[in-house]
C-alpha positions as CSV (number, residue, x, y, z in Angstrom):
1,M,-10.7,1.7,27.9
2,P,-9.7,5.3,26.3
3,K,-8.0,5.7,23.2
4,M,-4.3,6.0,22.8
5,K,-3.3,9.4,23.3
6,T,-0.4,10.6,20.5
7,S,2.5,12.3,21.5
8,R,2.6,15.6,19.8
9,A,6.5,15.7,19.8
10,A,6.8,12.7,18.3
11,A,3.6,13.5,15.9
12,K,5.8,16.4,14.6
13,R,9.0,14.7,14.1
14,L,7.9,11.1,12.4
15,K,6.0,10.5,9.3
16,V,4.5,7.2,8.4
17,T,4.7,6.3,5.5
18,G,2.3,4.2,2.6
19,T,3.5,0.8,3.6
20,G,3.7,1.9,7.5
21,K,7.4,2.5,8.3
22,I,8.5,5.1,9.7
23,K,10.2,8.1,8.7
24,R,12.6,10.7,10.4
25,H,15.3,13.1,9.9
26,K,19.0,12.8,11.1
27,A,20.8,14.4,14.0
28,F,24.1,16.5,14.0
29,K,22.5,18.7,11.3
30,S,21.8,21.9,13.7
31,H,25.2,23.6,14.8
32,I,28.8,22.9,14.5
33,L,29.0,22.6,10.6
34,T,32.2,24.2,10.3
35,K,33.9,21.2,11.1
36,K,31.6,18.7,8.8
37,N,32.8,18.1,5.5
38,K,30.4,19.2,2.7
39,K,29.3,15.0,2.1
40,R,28.7,14.2,5.9
41,K,26.0,17.0,6.1
42,R,24.7,16.6,2.5
43,G,23.6,12.9,4.1
44,L,22.3,14.5,7.2
45,R,19.9,16.3,4.8
46,Q,18.1,13.0,3.9
47,A,15.6,11.6,5.9
48,T,15.8,7.8,6.7
49,L,13.3,5.6,8.3
50,V,13.5,4.2,12.1
51,S,15.2,1.2,13.0
52,S,13.3,-2.0,13.5
53,A,14.7,-2.1,17.1
54,D,13.2,1.1,17.8
55,M,9.7,0.6,15.4
56,G,7.5,-0.4,18.6
57,R,8.3,2.4,20.4
58,M,7.9,4.9,17.7
59,K,4.8,3.4,16.5
60,R,3.4,3.7,20.2
61,L,4.4,7.1,20.9
62,L,2.3,7.7,17.7
63,G,-0.6,6.0,18.8
64,I,-0.5,3.4,16.1
């Protein structure tokens, strides 16, 4: 059986932590920033973890 191919798009957007969780960046930070307050934009800068519901799909995309 051939090896699983990594989705290159996913690999550029996701990182695996030391404990095996998957880190991602938040959406809604690219444009139309004038109506978003400072606190909201500051929060969007922080990376977060992929939810447990999506973890299986993301692992499949990364070929883990």
